C-alpha positions as CSV (number, residue, x, y, z in Angstrom):
1,X,0.6,-6.0,-13.2
2,X,1.6,-9.0,-11.0
3,X,3.5,-7.7,-8.0
4,X,6.4,-10.4,-7.4
5,X,8.6,-9.1,-4.6
6,X,8.7,-11.0,-1.5
7,X,9.1,-9.8,2.1
8,X,12.2,-10.5,3.9
9,X,10.7,-10.2,7.5
10,X,9.9,-13.3,9.3
11,X,8.5,-12.2,12.7
12,X,5.2,-13.5,13.7
13,X,3.5,-10.1,13.2
14,X,4.7,-10.0,9.5
15,X,3.9,-13.8,8.7
16,X,0.0,-12.9,7.5
17,X,1.5,-10.5,4.9
18,X,4.2,-12.6,3.8
19,X,1.7,-15.0,2.5
20,X,-0.8,-12.3,0.9
21,X,-0.9,-13.0,-2.9
22,X,-1.3,-9.2,-3.4
23,X,-3.9,-9.9,-6.1
24,X,-6.9,-10.3,-3.8
25,X,-8.3,-8.0,-1.2
26,X,-7.2,-8.3,2.1
27,X,-9.0,-7.3,5.4
28,X,-7.5,-6.7,8.9
29,X,-9.9,-6.6,11.6
30,X,-10.3,-7.0,15.2
31,X,-11.5,-4.8,18.4
32,X,-8.3,-3.0,18.8
33,X,-4.7,-3.0,17.7
34,X,-5.2,-3.7,13.9
35,X,-4.1,-0.1,13.1
36,X,-0.9,-0.4,14.5
37,X,-0.4,-3.7,13.0
38,X,-1.0,-2.2,9.8
39,X,1.7,0.2,10.3
40,X,4.1,-2.7,10.9
41,X,2.8,-4.2,7.5
42,X,3.5,-0.9,5.8
43,X,7.0,-0.9,7.1
44,X,7.4,-4.3,5.5
45,X,5.8,-3.3,2.2
46,X,8.6,-0.5,2.1
47,X,11.5,-2.8,2.8
48,X,10.2,-5.1,0.0
49,X,10.6,-2.1,-2.4
50,X,6.9,-0.9,-2.6
51,X,5.5,2.2,-2.1
52,X,2.3,2.7,0.2
53,X,-0.8,4.7,-0.3
54,X,-3.0,5.2,2.7
55,X,-6.6,6.5,2.2
56,X,-7.1,7.4,5.8
57,X,-10.8,7.9,6.7
58,X,-10.6,8.3,10.6
59,X,-7.3,9.7,11.4
60,X,-5.6,6.4,11.9
61,X,-2.2,6.8,10.1
62,X,0.5,7.4,12.6
63,X,4.0,8.2,11.2
64,X,5.7,7.9,14.6
65,X,4.7,4.2,14.8
66,X,6.8,3.4,11.6
67,X,9.3,5.6,12.8
68,X,9.6,3.6,16.0
69,X,9.8,0.3,14.1
70,X,12.8,1.7,11.7
71,X,14.6,2.6,15.0
72,X,14.5,-0.7,16.6
73,X,16.1,-1.9,13.2
74,X,19.0,0.8,13.6
75,X,17.4,2.5,10.6
76,X,16.7,6.2,9.8
77,X,12.9,6.7,9.4
78,X,12.9,9.3,6.8
79,X,13.7,7.1,3.6
80,X,10.7,4.8,4.9
81,X,8.3,7.7,5.5
82,X,9.1,9.1,2.0
83,X,7.8,5.9,0.4
84,X,4.4,6.3,2.2
85,X,1.8,8.7,1.0
86,X,-1.6,9.7,3.1
87,X,-4.8,11.0,1.9
88,X,-7.4,11.9,4.4
89,X,-11.1,11.9,3.7
90,X,-13.6,13.1,6.4
91,X,-17.0,12.3,4.3
92,X,-18.7,9.3,2.5
93,X,-18.6,11.5,-0.6
94,X,-14.6,12.2,-0.2
95,X,-14.2,8.6,0.4
96,X,-16.0,7.5,-2.6
97,X,-14.1,10.3,-4.8
98,X,-10.9,9.2,-3.5
99,X,-11.5,5.6,-4.6
100,X,-12.4,6.5,-7.9
101,X,-9.4,8.7,-8.3
102,X,-7.1,5.6,-7.3
103,X,-8.7,3.6,-9.9
104,X,-7.8,6.2,-12.5
105,X,-4.3,7.1,-11.3
106,X,-3.0,3.7,-10.1
107,X,0.7,3.2,-9.6
108,X,2.0,-0.3,-10.6
109,X,4.6,-0.2,-7.4
110,X,1.9,0.7,-4.9
111,X,0.3,-1.1,-2.0
112,X,-3.1,0.5,-1.1
113,X,-4.3,0.5,2.6
114,X,-7.8,1.8,3.2
115,X,-7.8,2.8,7.1
116,X,-11.3,2.7,8.8
117,X,-13.4,3.2,5.6
118,X,-16.7,2.7,7.4
119,X,-16.6,5.1,10.2
120,X,-17.8,8.4,8.2
121,X,-21.0,6.6,6.9
122,X,-22.3,6.4,10.4
123,X,-21.9,10.0,11.1
124,X,-24.9,11.6,12.5
125,X,-25.0,14.3,9.6
126,X,-25.7,11.2,7.3
127,X,-29.3,9.8,7.1
128,X,-29.5,5.9,7.6
129,X,-30.8,5.2,4.2
130,X,-28.2,7.5,2.4
131,X,-25.3,5.8,4.6
132,X,-26.2,2.3,3.7
133,X,-26.7,3.1,0.0
134,X,-23.3,5.1,-0.2
135,X,-21.7,1.9,1.7
136,X,-22.8,-0.2,-1.1
137,X,-21.4,2.0,-3.6
138,X,-18.2,2.0,-1.6
139,X,-18.2,-1.7,-1.8
140,X,-18.8,-1.6,-5.6
141,X,-15.6,0.3,-5.9
142,X,-13.6,-1.9,-3.8
143,X,-14.7,-5.2,-5.7
144,X,-13.0,-3.5,-8.8
145,X,-9.6,-3.3,-7.2
146,X,-8.5,-7.0,-8.1
147,X,-9.6,-6.7,-11.9
148,X,-7.5,-3.3,-11.9
149,X,-4.5,-5.3,-10.4
150,X,-4.6,-2.8,-7.5
151,X,-3.4,-4.5,-4.3
152,X,-5.7,-3.5,-1.4
153,X,-5.7,-4.0,2.1
154,X,-8.7,-2.7,4.1
155,X,-8.0,-2.1,8.1
156,X,-11.5,-2.0,9.7
157,X,-12.7,-2.4,13.2
158,X,-15.4,-5.0,14.1
159,X,-16.8,-2.9,17.1
160,X,-19.3,-0.3,15.4
161,X,-22.7,-0.5,17.1
162,X,-24.4,1.1,14.2
163,X,-27.4,-0.9,12.4
164,X,-25.9,0.0,8.9
165,X,-22.5,-1.7,10.0
166,X,-24.3,-5.1,11.2
167,X,-25.7,-5.1,7.5
168,X,-22.8,-3.9,5.8
169,X,-19.9,-5.5,7.3
170,X,-21.0,-9.2,6.4
171,X,-20.9,-7.8,2.7
172,X,-17.5,-6.6,3.3
173,X,-16.3,-9.7,4.5
174,X,-17.8,-11.6,1.5
175,X,-16.0,-9.5,-0.9
176,X,-12.5,-10.2,0.7
177,X,-10.5,-13.1,-0.3
178,X,-8.1,-12.6,2.8
179,X,-9.3,-12.2,6.2
180,X,-7.2,-11.8,9.3
181,X,-8.4,-11.1,12.8
182,X,-6.3,-9.5,15.5
183,X,-7.2,-10.8,19.0
184,X,-6.0,-9.5,22.2
185,X,-6.2,-11.7,25.3
186,X,-4.8,-11.2,28.5
187,X,-2.5,-8.6,27.1
188,X,-1.2,-10.9,24.3
189,X,-2.1,-10.3,20.5
190,X,-2.6,-13.1,18.2
191,X,-3.5,-13.1,14.5
192,X,-6.2,-15.6,13.3
193,X,-6.3,-16.3,9.5
194,X,-9.9,-16.6,8.9
195,X,-9.9,-16.9,5.2
196,X,-7.0,-16.8,2.6
197,X,-6.7,-17.0,-1.3
198,X,-4.2,-19.2,-3.0
199,X,-0.9,-18.0,-2.8
200,X,2.2,-17.7,-4.9
201,X,2.8,-14.4,-6.9
């Protein structure tokens, strides 16, 4: 599958996602604000005719954010929200199982969002060596998405202090072809493109 639909929204918030070629893994990171921005991107995807699937690993999905965005455009939110599915996962094993399920039951018109995938691996009930092993298993699954023609956007904070995050996050960065960093300075937000693959879908 090759996704060919173009986004019609031209505001600064949507510019990075307009240039994403959808064949490569994207990662949006930052200290804060990136989950709200991800909702705007989901709204843009629905505007372009795609369905959205969220694997929400830390209760980050908020339908009211998308509803507010639709109302700004004088649109009813229900038709947009009907095109967005959410599956929550609360343990590392649930996350891994959900990723495997996505690989076997993909939808050719769906963009996949992975919200805060690392957090559950740092839970106090997960031993450090087990957590790092499972994080690496998750990365192996994530790396299969491009070959399976599954458009994947990962939304993850960079602020975890856990030692396994410091080991794992650089690996995740290397696995992505598109990297965006949301910076908030003096109350103003700005998106920096740190890495981008060749565009043109």
